[in-house]
C-alpha positions in Angstrom: 70.5 206.0 85.3 67.6 203.6 86.2 65.0 206.0 84.8 66.6 205.9 81.4 66.4 202.1 81.2 64.0 200.9 78.5 61.4 198.5 79.7 59.4 198.0 76.5 61.8 197.8 73.6 59.0 197.6 71.0 57.6 201.1 72.0 60.7 202.6 73.7 59.0 203.0 77.1 61.3 203.7 80.0 61.2 203.0 83.7 61.0 206.7 84.3 57.8 207.0 82.2 56.1 204.1 84.0 57.1 205.4 87.4 55.8 208.9 86.6 52.5 207.5 85.5 52.2 205.4 88.7 53.2 208.5 90.8 50.4 210.5 89.1 47.9 207.9 90.4 47.6 205.4 87.6 47.9 202.0 89.2 45.8 199.8 86.9 47.9 197.7 84.6 45.3 197.9 81.9 45.4 201.7 82.0 49.2 201.7 82.0 49.1 199.5 78.9 46.7 201.8 77.1 48.4 205.0 78.0 52.0 203.9 77.3 51.3 201.1 74.7 53.4 198.7 76.8 52.8 195.2 75.6 51.3 196.2 72.3 54.3 195.8 70.1 55.5 192.8 68.1 56.5 190.8 71.3 53.0 191.3 72.8 54.4 192.0 76.2 56.4 188.8 76.7 59.3 190.8 77.9 57.9 194.0 79.3 54.7 193.1 81.1 56.5 191.1 83.8 58.8 194.1 84.3 55.9 196.5 84.5 54.2 194.3 87.0 57.3 194.3 89.2 57.6 198.1 89.0 54.0 198.5 89.8 54.3 196.1 92.8 57.3 198.0 94.1 55.7 201.4 93.8 52.3 200.3 95.3 53.6 197.9 97.9 51.7 195.0 96.5 53.1 191.6 95.7 53.7 190.8 92.0 51.3 187.8 92.4 48.5 190.2 93.4 48.7 192.1 90.1 47.0 190.3 87.2 48.6 190.7 83.8 46.6 192.6 81.2 44.0 190.6 79.3 44.8 189.7 75.7 42.2 190.9 73.3 42.0 188.8 70.1 40.0 189.7 67.1 36.3 188.8 67.4 36.6 186.8 64.2 39.6 185.8 62.1 40.8 188.5 59.7 43.1 187.9 56.7 46.3 189.9 56.7 45.4 191.3 53.2 42.4 193.0 54.6 44.4 194.7 57.3 47.2 195.9 55.0 44.8 196.9 52.2 45.6 194.2 49.7 42.1 192.7 49.5 39.0 194.1 47.9 37.0 193.9 51.2 
C-alpha cells in the first residue's frame, strides 16, 4: 500500500515512482524534480519536497540534512501574467 501513496498531490507522483527512480540510479534531487515534476505544481514543493528528501535519505543511507533541497528558479526578469497566458500584444 505504501507504493500507492501520493507524495506530490499537484502532479500525482507516488512513493513507488520515486523509489523506482532512485533504484534505477537517480539520486540527485534536481534530477528527480525534473523527471517526475515533483515540486513544480501550484504548491511549489512546500508539501512534497521534504517527503522526497526523506525517501531519498532512506533509500541512499544519507541523513536528510545532507540532501539540499532543489534550487528555486525565478524568472530572469518580471513577466506580466497577460504575457504568459496570451492576453497581451507582446
